[in-house]
Steps between C-alpha positions, in 0.01 A plus 500: 500500500629844409412812698541829317540841660406811302546812716370734228231315295287659231195472281643483146320604185670402173390643165623362168544779245628505137754772586547775755482860377512786750199729483291262286180317587604135497248219463595186687478168319488305825490556875552306821470564872722294727622496859850643485830509679802276455416263786137484388617398153720227648196365685294514182768305311530242778121456505493471119745211537255326733702560817384645831592858580402762757528869412575731793438863415372826651163596352289811539200675345296390199806411287627273778167322526501443123857360513391248764192407293707447185755285683228289657348443157835356389507254789766685697482510877523860620629608839407870498647757735245783533649847453347846517621617158357383167689241296660663195372466143750465212461531123700321228484576126618207287577591137474253212880491457550387861594837649343549842431832675412479868358759737543389861335684789696543827260308724395567861731576791505225763499590868734335750213283626410394143864413428525276806167335419633422153807328648288308748264384225795369300619309807162337554447406136849360438499222760447231234668684212778358283591850388417862580529726196532869590454713194478857379556850623436611856207735562537831671567462869717188474874546551745333256590261783146355513580215260817425699286462812264269315787283371643472852162398643445243225839340556442493876185298428690265268336617176680566171447843352522643148533875452413701191559867568758766418693800625564559870245234601695232312837613631376514859353148478822340373653503847230254613598252225177452300491156338452647153476852359355570157620824339459596137794647309428860603456406865817294490698791355354737758591265785869483402525858377638432152386439144431160345595447137544124477368181656837474676444841660169371635667187638760709686227725641299198618811354664548830680147480642585153627812639667278755673268233636259358241510120497391487136432755227241439228559783254274583208676649196187562295532375142846366585371235740563434868787416733513294816803552720527303824750305710495211250590709195364716220233405246367693203177435316270643234188412304376565150201736500305550178328828593488717811146608584551643851784477747286603798565250777741287296773529762251404770395194299869409474546517875190286551635244255832496683340442840249242370796297372671502838683832494852376422709359219479494119162323490345783700667751266348319200158517665548873566587564136209293370253689717642840406502420129139383516392811692630749239288332234177552697290821524531744788624335815341162431702226671585182307346162573688172442351471150656837407853381578742378235793334683647385168566865407722548808876444507709509819876464511796541736703624201406862558554729196684764703605701192148525361392862480166584658226599259411783737819590692452686827704824506 
């Protein structure tokens, strides 16, 4: 069972549009409304795979009630933490060529009492968990050290923890040795304070995060695939994708695939890549089911192409 923690969830509206022109009236060709937030998406992907998951998240106002209703409709157990502020609403515009424009609201500010209740709810819900996945940005009111506190509490209870965040929150949590961290290329570059031009640069950056405390690093390099760096070695993998429809939640689907497959080793990396590749070919933030996966399209190797230039280098 996988417990997810989303400190700053959202109600996400995704509109598919032919193209985005500033100042024009644009007619959408498709629309979706989904519960949002990185941890929420991980829960949705885990549930789509037929596994049990519990989503812990602060919810407030009418948007929060709708998020809970949408999650329940997808068969996801919700452990809500009532908060005074309203849950944020986000908008995504997905163009026909795969370009995505997102407008994310800041979300409510959590009081000290609400923050502690969130931690306590995680503790109660994770007693039988195989993994806790803590994902996304921190809402207003939470210090960068909040994730570090959560990692420490999880380890004290004997539970493995995966962390998908960035910036000061990621750096602060490393000292508590999270079992796996999942940065993308930009977040990886930000964490080490230097640019990434090749796959080898990404490997070195991931190894540096391990030196700072991460037990394993699952790094997404976008169109250039994914890396897994842990105590056993380094693996690189990629998958053939015919057409990208929307990359909303693709990284979250990857993390879910990784944890579903055990959360370590090349087989888990292959599962992560298969789930991410399937997600980008679906509309909005739809999470893939087992029938959407194409394991045959995935390749994983320990012969890492360190000299390969990234399609989108990070300056």
